[in-house]
C-alpha positions, 0 to 999 in steps of 0.5 A, spaced: 270 615 473 274 618 469 281 620 470 284 627 468 288 624 462 280 622 459 278 629 460 272 628 465 268 634 466 269 633 474 276 632 473 278 637 468 274 643 472 280 648 473 285 645 469 288 647 462 287 642 456 294 639 453 294 636 447 300 631 446 303 629 440 303 621 438 310 620 439 310 622 446 304 617 448 309 612 451 309 617 457 302 618 457 299 611 457 296 612 450 293 619 451 293 624 447 289 629 451 291 630 458 289 636 463 294 640 467 294 646 472 299 651 472 299 658 470 306 657 466 308 652 462 313 650 466 307 649 472 304 645 467 310 640 465 311 640 473 304 638 474 303 633 468 310 630 470 307 628 477 302 623 473 306 621 467 314 620 469 319 622 464 314 626 459 318 632 461 325 630 460 322 628 453 320 636 452 325 639 456 333 639 456 338 638 462 338 647 462 331 647 463 330 649 455 325 646 451 328 641 446 329 643 439 325 638 436 319 640 441 314 645 439 309 648 444 303 652 442 298 656 447 292 658 444 295 657 437 301 662 439 308 658 439 312 659 446 319 659 446 320 660 453 317 656 459 315 662 463 309 663 458 303 664 461 297 660 461 290 662 462 285 658 465 282 656 459 288 656 455 289 650 450 296 647 449 299 643 444 306 639 445 308 637 438 315 633 437 318 633 429 320 626 426 325 625 422 328 620 418 329 618 412 
């Protein structure tokens, strides 16, 4: 039996594909492709948080803004607000910049 995070066809029905960068895999059980429901980025993140505790806080700050080092793309278009809409067939990518020397 496949789980939503594994992308099984039956489990992903009606859900949006969410690709998560490897730096966030600690919060996704090692999965890079997740499935979530929601008509906005905010709703998708809330759905993901129910199954992947701590993930949302790595993406969103205490003021409910996308953290500066996080980039979220919906169908290849970078979004800047959680209220951005997400279509039922959308592909979402959550990327986290790496820094260091």
